[in-house]
N, C-alpha and C positions, 0 to 999 in steps of 0.2 A: 354373434351378437350384432344387431343392426346398428350402424352409425346413425346419429341424429340427422334427420332430414329437415331442412328449413321449410316452414309453411310458406306457400306461395302468396299468402296475404300479409305476412309479417311486415314487410317494408311499407306497404300501404297503410297498415295500422299505425306504424310509428310516424309516418309522414302526415297522415290526414285524420287519424282518430277513428274510433269505433263507429261513430255515426255514419261517416262516409263509407266505411267498409260495408256496413249493413245496407246503405242505400244502393251502392254499386253492385251488390249481390242479391238484388230483388227482395230485400227485406228478410233474408235468411241469415242467421247468426249461430255460431257454435259456442258452447260453454267455454271452450279453450280460448276463443277470441275475447270473450268478455272478461275472463280471468286475466288474460294478458293486458287488457286495457285497464285493469285495476278494480274491476267489480268484485264484490264479495259474493259468496254463495247465497246468503240471505237476500241480497239485492237481486240476484238472478232469479230467485224463486218468486219474488213479488209479482211480476207480470204473468207468470205461469199460474200462480194461485188465484190471481185476479182475473184469469181467463182473457187477458189481453194478448197473450202469446199462446202458441200451441206447439206441441212436440211433433217434429217431422220424423226424426230418427233419434235414438238415444243420444242425448247431449247436443242435439241440433234443433233449433227452434225457428218457426216462422213468426215474425213480429206482427201478426194480425190473426184474425179468427175466421177468415173466409176459406174457400176451397184452395188447396195447394196446387199451384200451376206447374206446368211442365218445367219451365225455366227454374222455378224454385226447387223442384225435385233434383234437377241436375246439380245445382250447387250443394244442396243438402247431402247428396250422396258422397261427394268429395270431402266435405267437412266431417261427415260421420266416419269415413274410412281412415282419416288421418293424413299427415303430410306426405307419406310415401304411398300415394294413390293417384291414378289418372283415369280419365274417361277412355274407354276402349270400345271395340266392336261398333255396333250401330250408333251408339252415343257419340263416340269420337268422330265417326264419319259424318254425322249430322253437323257437329260443331265445326268441322273443317270444310263444310260446303260440298261434300261428296255425295250426300244423300239428302232427300227431303225429310224434314223433321216429322216424326210420328209420335204424338203424345201418348198413344196407346202402348208403345213399346216400353219394356222395363229399362231402367238406366243400367248401363254396363260400366264397370270400373275394373281396373287391373291393379294388383298390388305385388310387391316382391314375394317370391316363393316362400321365404322364411316367415312371413307374417300370416296371421289368422284374423280375419274379420268376418263376423257373422252376417250372412245375407239378411236383408229385410224385405218386407213386402214391396214389390216394384223395384227391387235393387238386386242385381246379379253381380257377384264378386268373382273375379278370375285371378289366378296367380301366375306369375311369370318370373323365372329365375333371372332373366336379363331385361327386366322391365325398364330400368333406367336408361338403357341404350336404345330404346324404341320410342322415346318421347319426342314430340315436337317442341320447338322452342316457343312456347306460348303459355300464358296463364289465363285461367286455370289450366293445370296440366292435362295433357291428352296424348294419345298415340300419334305417331307420324301418319300422314295420309296412307302410305303404302302398308304399314302394319295394321292400321284400322281395317283396310280392305281385306288383308289376309286373315285377320281375326274373324271377319264375317264369312269369308270363303271357307275357313276351317270348320265353322259350325253350320254351314248350309246343309239342308236336308237332301238336296238333289243337285245335279249338274245344271239344271235350268235356273235354280235359285242362285247358284254360284256365278253363272254366266251373266245373269241380270245385274248382280252386284258389281262385277268387273266392268261391264259395259257402262253402267251409270257413273261409276267412279271415273273411268277414262274420259267419258264425254264431258265431265265437269271441267276438264282442263287442268285440274289440280294434282293429278297423278298420272304417270305414264308407264309404259312397259318396262323401261329401264329401272324406274323406282321400285316396281313390284318385283322384278327379278333380283335386284340387289337385296331387297328386304327378305325375299324367299331364301336367298343363299345364306343369310345370317340367322335364320330361325332354327336350323339344326333340329335337334331332338325335341325341342320344346314345341315345335309346330305339330299339329295333329296330322296323322297319316292322310286323312281326307284332304287337307289343304295341300300337302306336298304332291298329291296325286292330280292336282288341278292346275296345270301350268298356265299362268296368265298372259304370257308374251303374245301369242297370236291373237287372242281376243282384243288386246289393247291395240295392236297394229291395225286390226280391222276398224276399231273405233276411230283411231287417228285418221284413217283414210276416208272416213265418212260412210262406211258401209252400214247396212242395217244391223244394229248391235246385237239384238237378242238372238237371231238365227245364226249369225256368224260366230258369236261368242260361244254358243252352245256347241257348235261344230268344233271349234278350237279346243274346248275343254275336253272333248272326247278323244283328242289326239294324245297318245302317250309317248 
């Protein structure tokens, strides 16, 4: 049985109120937040029935009727998945400054292995038995830089794609070869075979030395 995990927004809600929580999260709000703020179910239904709000995911609403922006989708994904959830893969890498944001990508989140959360359009759900040990100290919750990179490398379709991810991440200055090697050593059986077959150390050293990243990283990844 999973222990209760505190929502990352609970303290802000208690200190500043639900209006500030909504404002700071791009106008996205969850039913759980509104209930915690003392709203009744009939009160929550009013703006939905009046078409002043719209549903983003089950139990998650945008407090407007216009197009759903990428930053709203990012917050909505975490609110939908519950307190034990974090951004992962490309999504975490973008929010950590390791990759350029791409609104055309789906939002990736990771949850504990024991949980089950249904994927939604534009939302990919991953599971990890050790998810809590691979989180950055940040809110909203997200993977550490190194684990975000390894997430992407593990799902890359080719060595070229994996090399490009490692090169871009290392050049950001927010993650280095030691970080990646330490993270790789702790992934164990939960890491995909593809990711374990792609050692990041040499490509990151090339990046740190200022060498052309794509060609050098591809060569390093082919070394076993």
